[in-house]
C-alpha positions in Angstrom: -40.7 -62.7 -80.6 -37.3 -64.2 -79.7 -36.7 -61.4 -77.2 -40.1 -62.1 -75.5 -39.3 -65.8 -75.3 -35.9 -65.1 -73.8 -37.4 -62.7 -71.3 -40.1 -65.2 -70.4 -37.6 -68.0 -70.0 -35.4 -65.8 -67.8 -38.4 -64.9 -65.6 -39.4 -68.5 -65.2 -35.8 -69.4 -64.3 -35.6 -66.6 -61.8 -38.9 -67.6 -60.2 -37.8 -71.3 -60.0 -34.4 -70.3 -58.5 -36.2 -68.1 -55.8 -38.5 -70.9 -55.0 -35.7 -73.3 -54.3 -34.0 -70.8 -51.9 -34.5 -71.4 -48.2 -37.0 -68.8 -46.9 -35.6 -65.9 -44.8 -35.8 -66.8 -41.1 -38.4 -64.6 -39.5 -37.4 -62.5 -36.5 -38.7 -63.9 -33.3 -42.1 -62.2 -32.6 -43.4 -61.2 -29.2 -46.9 -61.0 -30.5 -49.2 -63.2 -28.5 -47.0 -63.2 -25.4 -48.4 -61.7 -22.1 -47.2 -58.1 -21.7 -45.4 -59.0 -18.4 -42.8 -61.2 -20.3 -42.4 -59.0 -23.4 -38.9 -57.5 -23.8 -38.8 -53.7 -23.7 -38.4 -51.7 -26.9 -34.8 -50.9 -27.9 -33.7 -54.6 -27.8 -33.3 -57.1 -30.6 -33.0 -60.8 -30.8 -29.4 -61.9 -30.7 -29.8 -65.7 -30.3 -32.6 -68.2 -30.3 -32.1 -71.5 -28.5 -34.1 -74.5 -27.3 -33.2 -75.7 -23.8 -33.6 -79.4 -23.4 -33.0 -80.9 -20.0 -34.1 -81.5 -16.5 -35.2 -79.5 -13.4 -34.4 -80.9 -9.9 -36.9 -80.5 -7.1 -36.4 -81.4 -3.4 -39.0 -82.2 -0.8 -38.7 -79.6 2.0 -40.6 -78.4 5.0 -42.7 -75.3 4.3 -41.2 -72.3 6.0 -43.1 -71.3 9.1 -45.7 -74.1 8.6 -44.9 -76.9 10.9 -45.8 -80.4 9.6 -46.4 -79.2 6.0 -44.1 -80.0 3.1 -43.6 -78.9 -0.5 -41.5 -79.6 -3.6 -38.9 -76.8 -3.9 -37.1 -75.9 -7.1 -33.4 -76.8 -6.8 -32.1 -76.0 -10.2 -32.0 -76.7 -14.0 -29.5 -78.7 -16.1 -30.1 -78.3 -19.8 -28.3 -78.1 -23.2 -29.0 -75.0 -25.3 -29.5 -75.9 -28.9 -29.7 -73.7 -31.9 -32.7 -74.1 -34.3 -30.8 -76.7 -36.3 -30.2 -78.9 -33.2 -26.5 -78.0 -32.7 -25.5 -77.4 -29.1 -24.5 -73.8 -28.6 -24.4 -73.6 -24.8 -25.8 -74.9 -21.5 -28.1 -73.7 -18.7 -27.6 -74.7 -15.1 -27.8 -73.5 -11.6 -28.0 -72.4 -8.9 -27.6 -69.6 -9.6 -29.3 -69.8 -12.9 -26.5 -69.5 -15.4 -26.6 -69.4 -19.2 -23.2 -70.4 -20.7 -22.2 -70.3 -24.4 -19.8 -72.9 -25.9 -17.2 -70.1 -26.2 -17.1 -69.9 -22.3 -18.9 -66.6 -21.9 -21.7 -66.8 -19.4 -24.2 -64.7 -17.4 -26.7 -64.8 -14.6 -29.9 -62.8 -14.5 -32.6 -61.3 -12.3 -36.2 -62.4 -12.8 -38.5 -59.6 -13.7 -41.7 -61.4 -14.5 -43.5 -64.8 -15.1 -46.7 -65.6 -16.8 -48.5 -68.9 -17.0 -48.2 -71.0 -20.2 -51.8 -71.2 -21.0 -51.2 -73.2 -24.1 -49.5 -76.2 -22.5 -50.8 -77.6 -19.2 -48.2 -79.0 -16.8 -45.5 -76.6 -18.0 -43.4 -74.2 -16.2 -44.3 -70.5 -16.7 -43.0 -68.2 -19.3 -40.4 -65.9 -17.9 -38.5 -62.6 -18.5 -35.1 -62.0 -16.9 -32.7 -59.1 -17.1 -29.2 -60.1 -17.8 -26.3 -59.3 -15.4 -23.0 -58.3 -17.0 -21.5 -61.3 -18.8 -18.3 -63.1 -17.6 -15.9 -63.6 -20.4 -16.1 -62.3 -23.9 -18.3 -64.0 -26.5 -21.9 -64.7 -27.3 -23.3 -63.8 -23.9 -21.5 -60.4 -23.8 -24.0 -57.6 -24.1 -27.1 -59.8 -23.4 -29.7 -57.5 -21.9 -32.8 -59.8 -21.5 -33.6 -63.5 -21.8 -37.1 -64.7 -22.4 -38.2 -68.3 -21.6 -41.1 -69.2 -23.9 -42.8 -72.2 -25.4 -42.3 -74.2 -22.2 -43.1 -77.9 -22.0 -43.1 -79.9 -18.8 -40.8 -79.1 -15.9 -43.4 -78.5 -13.1 -42.9 -80.0 -9.6 -43.4 -83.7 -9.3 -47.0 -85.0 -8.8 -45.9 -87.5 -6.1 -46.6 -86.5 -2.5 -44.0 -84.6 -0.5 -44.2 -85.5 3.1 -42.2 -86.3 6.3 -41.5 -89.8 4.9 -39.6 -88.4 1.9 -38.2 -85.2 3.4 -35.1 -84.1 1.5 -35.8 -86.5 -1.4 -34.9 -85.2 -4.8 -36.9 -85.7 -8.0 -35.8 -84.9 -11.5 -38.4 -83.7 -14.1 -37.8 -83.4 -17.8 -38.5 -80.1 -19.6 -38.0 -78.1 -22.7 -38.2 -74.3 -23.3 -37.1 -71.8 -25.9 -34.6 -69.2 -24.5 -34.5 -66.0 -26.6 -31.5 -63.8 -25.9 -31.7 -60.0 -26.6 -29.1 -57.3 -26.9 -29.7 -53.5 -26.9 -30.0 -51.9 -30.4 
């Protein structure tokens, strides 16, 4: 009877200890993303970040359309935070550049975009292929970057016309940037 009690007590203690442990962090899932912005097989998540910042737009004349104007993307300026909120890098441009706090950085080539159907008024989801990194560190070996869970960042709602030609507007945005490396 003492042995059964000791085993039962040990089992309860073990279950209680496991319950107080922080759960294992799930690997970022591409399920539910449009096929166009899914990362090809053979790559694994290397870093998950949340980009928080601003996108600048400029009122410009539409190319080959006299008397017509539009807001044109100028570039981003965002802090890259890890999931606990600590800054691990920055994102800026042009050209679009992701830079880690260790100084390593890379640019990329856009492969695809898809609308963010879950959040109206948000910039599209995006998949880019990383160019070779400059400097050694966290960005070295990054093959792809996904922009997902976008919030805000679309061109200004205010009119763009001859009266405000070349005016710049800054729009707040947030997006998750998921960095991948080849397996």
